[in-house]
C-alpha positions in Angstrom: -70.7 -28.8 -62.1 -70.8 -27.0 -58.1 -67.1 -25.3 -56.7 -65.8 -27.6 -54.3 -64.5 -26.6 -50.8 -61.4 -26.8 -49.6 -61.9 -28.4 -45.6 -59.2 -29.3 -43.4 -59.9 -31.6 -40.7 -57.3 -30.6 -37.5 -55.8 -32.9 -35.0 -56.7 -36.6 -35.9 -54.2 -38.5 -34.3 -55.7 -42.0 -34.9 -56.6 -41.4 -38.4 -60.0 -41.9 -38.0 -62.5 -39.6 -39.1 -62.4 -40.7 -42.6 -63.6 -44.3 -41.2 -66.8 -42.5 -39.4 -70.0 -43.1 -41.6 -70.9 -39.6 -41.2 -67.7 -38.2 -43.4 -69.9 -39.5 -46.3 -71.7 -36.1 -45.9 -68.3 -34.4 -47.2 -66.6 -36.6 -49.2 -67.1 -35.2 -52.4 -65.6 -31.6 -51.0 -61.7 -31.4 -51.1 -60.9 -32.5 -47.5 -57.0 -32.5 -46.3 -57.0 -34.4 -42.4 -54.1 -33.7 -40.4 -52.9 -36.8 -38.4 -50.4 -35.0 -36.4 -50.7 -32.2 -34.0 -48.4 -29.0 -34.8 -47.9 -25.9 -32.2 -46.5 -23.7 -33.9 -49.0 -21.3 -35.8 -47.0 -20.3 -38.6 -46.5 -24.6 -39.6 -49.9 -25.0 -39.0 -51.3 -22.4 -41.3 -48.4 -23.3 -44.0 -49.7 -27.0 -43.8 -53.8 -25.6 -44.4 -53.5 -22.6 -46.5 -55.7 -23.0 -48.9 -58.4 -24.2 -46.6 -61.7 -22.4 -46.6 -63.3 -24.6 -43.6 -62.0 -25.8 -40.0 -63.3 -28.7 -38.7 -61.7 -28.9 -35.0 -61.9 -32.3 -33.1 -63.0 -30.5 -29.9 -60.0 -28.6 -28.1 -56.8 -29.8 -29.8 -56.2 -26.6 -31.9 -55.8 -23.0 -30.1 -57.5 -20.7 -32.5 -57.1 -16.8 -32.0 -55.1 -13.8 -34.4 -51.7 -15.5 -34.4 -53.5 -18.2 -36.8 -56.3 -16.8 -38.4 -53.4 -13.8 -39.4 -52.2 -16.8 -41.4 -55.3 -18.4 -42.3 -57.1 -14.8 -45.3 -59.5 -17.8 -46.9 -60.8 -19.4 -44.2 -64.6 -18.3 -44.0 -66.0 -20.9 -41.6 -64.9 -23.2 -37.8 -67.3 -25.9 -37.6 -67.0 -27.4 -34.1 -67.3 -30.4 -33.0 -68.8 -30.2 -29.6 -69.5 -26.7 -27.8 -67.0 -23.7 -27.8 -64.9 -23.5 -25.2 -61.2 -21.7 -23.7 -59.4 -22.9 -27.3 -60.7 -20.5 -29.3 -61.3 -16.7 -29.2 -64.3 -16.0 -30.8 -64.1 -11.9 -30.5 -60.7 -12.8 -32.6 -62.8 -15.0 -35.3 -65.2 -12.0 -35.6 -62.9 -9.9 -36.1 -61.0 -12.0 -39.0 -64.9 -12.7 -40.5 -65.0 -16.3 -39.7 -68.1 -17.8 -38.9 -67.5 -20.1 -35.9 -70.6 -23.5 -36.0 -71.1 -25.3 -32.7 -71.8 -28.6 -32.5 -73.3 -31.2 -30.0 -71.9 -34.0 -27.6 -73.6 -36.8 -25.0 -72.3 -37.3 -21.7 -72.0 -40.8 -22.1 -68.4 -41.6 -23.4 -67.2 -39.2 -20.8 -69.2 -40.2 -18.0 -68.5 -44.2 -17.9 -64.6 -42.8 -19.4 -64.9 -41.5 -15.7 -65.9 -44.0 -14.0 -63.9 -46.4 -15.6 -60.8 -43.9 -14.0 -62.4 -44.2 -10.8 -63.0 -48.0 -10.4 -58.8 -48.4 -11.7 -57.5 -46.1 -9.5 -59.0 -47.3 -6.4 -58.9 -50.8 -7.4 -55.2 -50.5 -8.6 -55.8 -52.3 -11.4 -53.7 -51.3 -14.6 -51.1 -51.3 -11.9 -51.6 -55.0 -11.9 -52.0 -55.8 -15.5 -48.2 -54.4 -16.3 -46.7 -55.8 -13.0 -48.0 -58.8 -14.5 -46.9 -58.4 -17.5 -43.3 -57.6 -16.0 -43.7 -61.8 -14.6 -44.8 -59.9 -11.0 -48.1 -61.8 -9.5 -50.5 -59.8 -7.3 -47.7 -57.3 -6.5 -50.2 -54.6 -4.6 -53.9 -54.4 -3.1 -56.9 -52.1 -4.3 -60.0 -51.5 -2.8 -64.0 -51.9 -3.6 -66.2 -48.9 -4.8 -68.9 -50.2 -2.0 -69.4 -48.5 0.9 -66.9 -45.6 -0.4 -68.4 -42.1 -0.4 -67.7 -40.5 -4.4 -67.6 -37.1 -4.3 -69.0 -35.0 -7.6 -67.9 -31.6 -8.0 -70.3 -30.4 -10.5 -73.9 -31.5 -11.2 -74.7 -31.8 -14.6 -75.5 -34.2 -17.3 -72.3 -35.7 -16.5 -71.8 -35.7 -12.4 -75.6 -37.1 -12.5 -74.8 -40.3 -14.2 -71.7 -40.8 -12.4 -74.1 -40.3 -9.6 -75.8 -43.1 -10.6 -73.2 -45.2 -11.4 -71.7 -44.7 -7.5 -75.8 -45.7 -6.5 -75.2 -48.9 -8.5 -72.3 -49.7 -6.7 -73.1 -49.0 -3.0 -71.1 -45.8 -3.1 -72.6 -42.8 -1.3 -72.7 -39.3 -3.1 -71.9 -36.2 -2.2 -72.0 -33.5 -4.1 -70.7 -30.1 -4.1 -70.9 -27.3 -6.8 -73.0 -24.1 -7.1 -76.4 -23.7 -4.9 -78.6 -25.2 -7.6 -76.3 -28.1 -8.8 -76.4 -29.1 -5.2 -80.1 -28.7 -4.5 -80.7 -30.9 -8.0 -78.4 -33.0 -5.9 -80.7 -33.7 -2.9 -84.2 -33.2 -5.0 -82.6 -36.6 -6.8 -81.9 -38.4 -3.1 -78.4 -37.8 -2.7 -76.3 -36.0 -0.3 -75.0 -32.0 -0.7 -71.6 -31.2 1.4 -72.2 -27.7 3.7 -69.0 -26.3 2.4 -65.8 -27.3 0.3 -63.4 -27.9 3.7 -66.4 -30.9 4.2 -66.3 -32.1 0.7 -62.5 -32.5 0.0 -62.0 -34.1 3.7 -64.9 -36.5 4.1 -64.9 -37.9 -0.3 -62.9 -41.2 -0.6 -63.1 -39.8 -4.6 -63.6 -36.5 -5.4 -64.4 -36.5 -9.3 -64.4 -33.1 -11.2 -67.5 -32.4 -13.6 -67.1 -28.6 -13.9 -66.8 -26.5 -17.2 -63.5 -24.5 -17.7 -63.9 -20.4 -17.3 -62.3 -18.2 -16.0 -64.8 -18.7 -12.7 -63.2 -22.3 -12.8 -59.7 -21.8 -13.7 -57.6 -23.3 -10.9 -60.0 -23.5 -8.6 -59.2 -27.0 -6.9 -56.1 -25.8 -4.7 -53.6 -27.5 -3.4 -54.7 -26.4 0.3 -58.3 -28.8 -0.5 -56.4 -31.3 -2.2 -54.6 -31.6 1.7 -57.3 -31.9 2.6 -58.5 -35.2 1.6 -57.3 -38.4 2.9 -54.1 -40.3 2.6 -56.1 -43.3 1.2 -58.6 -40.7 -1.2 -57.9 -40.0 -4.9 -58.7 -37.1 -7.1 -60.4 -37.9 -10.6 -60.1 -35.4 -13.3 -61.8 -36.5 -17.0 -63.0 -32.8 -17.3 -60.4 -29.8 -17.5 -56.9 -29.8 -16.4 -56.9 -26.2 -15.9 -59.4 -26.8 -12.9 -56.8 -27.8 -10.8 -53.7 -25.0 -9.8 -50.8 -25.7 -11.3 -48.6 -28.3 -10.1 -50.9 -28.8 -6.7 -51.9 -32.3 -7.6 -47.8 -33.2 -7.9 -47.3 -31.7 -5.2 -50.2 -32.9 -3.2 -49.4 -36.3 -3.9 -46.0 -36.0 -3.0 -47.4 -35.3 0.1 -49.8 -38.0 0.3 -52.8 -36.4 0.3 -54.7 -37.5 -1.8 -52.7 -41.0 -2.0 -54.2 -41.6 -5.3 -55.2 -40.0 -8.6 -56.7 -40.8 -12.2 -55.9 -38.6 -15.2 -57.2 -38.3 -18.4 -56.5 -34.1 -19.0 -53.0 -32.6 -19.4 -52.2 -28.7 -19.6 -50.6 -29.7 -22.6 -51.4 -32.4 -25.3 -51.1 -34.8 -26.6 -48.6 -36.0 -23.6 -45.6 -38.3 -25.7 -43.0 -37.7 -23.2 -42.1 -41.0 -20.7 -40.6 -38.7 -18.4 -44.0 -36.9 -17.5 -44.2 -36.7 -14.3 -47.5 -37.9 -13.5 -46.7 -41.3 -15.6 -43.6 -42.0 -13.6 -46.3 -42.1 -10.1 -47.3 -45.7 -9.5 -50.1 -44.2 -7.3 -51.4 -42.3 -10.7 -53.7 -43.6 -13.4 -53.2 -41.9 -17.1 -55.0 -42.1 -19.4 -54.7 -39.7 -22.8 -57.5 -37.6 -22.9 -60.3 -40.3 -23.7 -63.1 -38.9 -22.4 -65.0 -38.4 -25.5 -62.9 -40.4 -27.8 -65.1 -43.5 -28.7 -66.9 -44.4 -32.1 -70.4 -43.6 -31.2 -69.7 -40.2 -29.5 -67.5 -39.7 -32.7 -69.9 -40.1 -35.1 -72.3 -37.8 -33.3 -69.9 -35.0 -32.5 -68.8 -35.5 -37.0 -72.1 -35.5 -38.0 -73.2 -32.6 -36.4 -69.9 -30.6 -37.4 -70.5 -31.6 -41.0 -73.9 -31.1 -41.4 -72.7 -27.6 -40.1 -70.3 -27.4 -42.6 -73.0 -29.3 -45.5 -75.4 -26.2 -44.7 -72.5 -23.1 -44.9 -71.7 -24.2 -48.3 -75.3 -24.5 -49.4 -75.3 -20.6 -48.3 -78.0 -21.7 -45.5 -75.6 -21.6 -42.1 -76.8 -23.1 -39.0 -75.9 -22.7 -35.0 -73.8 -19.8 -35.8 -71.9 -19.0 -32.6 -71.3 -15.4 -34.0 -74.4 -14.3 -36.6 -73.1 -11.0 -36.9 -69.9 -11.7 -39.8 -72.4 -13.6 -42.1 
């Protein structure tokens, strides 16, 4: 009988991973699923001290020397989706831990971004909340039709947002690299000539950039101050794209007048006193961009496939093959 591998799946807030069809791929292994997030590496390491394989749900846990030094048995980290700033690949390599990359889809994130745009501009969540409190028609929102949707980052998600905007009768204005702006023009959309024009003219600015050293804090408070008092900023990408405190400061000044946010510097957010949650002109969602059943099946199927191949001795999609 083959020895089973000890697998730990981290940060399954919703206790949903075992309900996925693709979980059958590893159900015969020795699997532990953590439904809570442990920010203290010492506490987390104690919870998974015997684990040989970690499966990460996107970027919910930081993987670095502080954690890896406490987990001598770990030989593989299987990532759902791509590696990002949460994981120090050089540290993994130094500790002899292979990292397998997964895959993803732009569909769920793009739909969530569009929902946030609609909710923020039309102010639907505020109306629902007021109705629950026995109030009737407490606010008046606006339509998307006729507005200019500013898209910063014309990749897979940005392209879908542009098509949604077109279907709703809105104009599209794209900012980003020269290549992405030219791609937008080739698709029949308008590009902004300067970043200042982009923020000044868009009725909605939605961010669809990868987070890296170049994009960290790339949206400045001075950029937000250029926006119209009636405009909205939507961030479903990464909180750290926006300069620290810039959004709250700008909202308090009234430019932009609204925001829709799905990502935060510290997650999960449980505190009802979290400042954005207290602002009536802000719609907050709990990082739902990729959290959708079909998307989860896609993400975890690839992650579990990489786990199975590693156990068989034929590792796949390894980002640091030198450790093998």
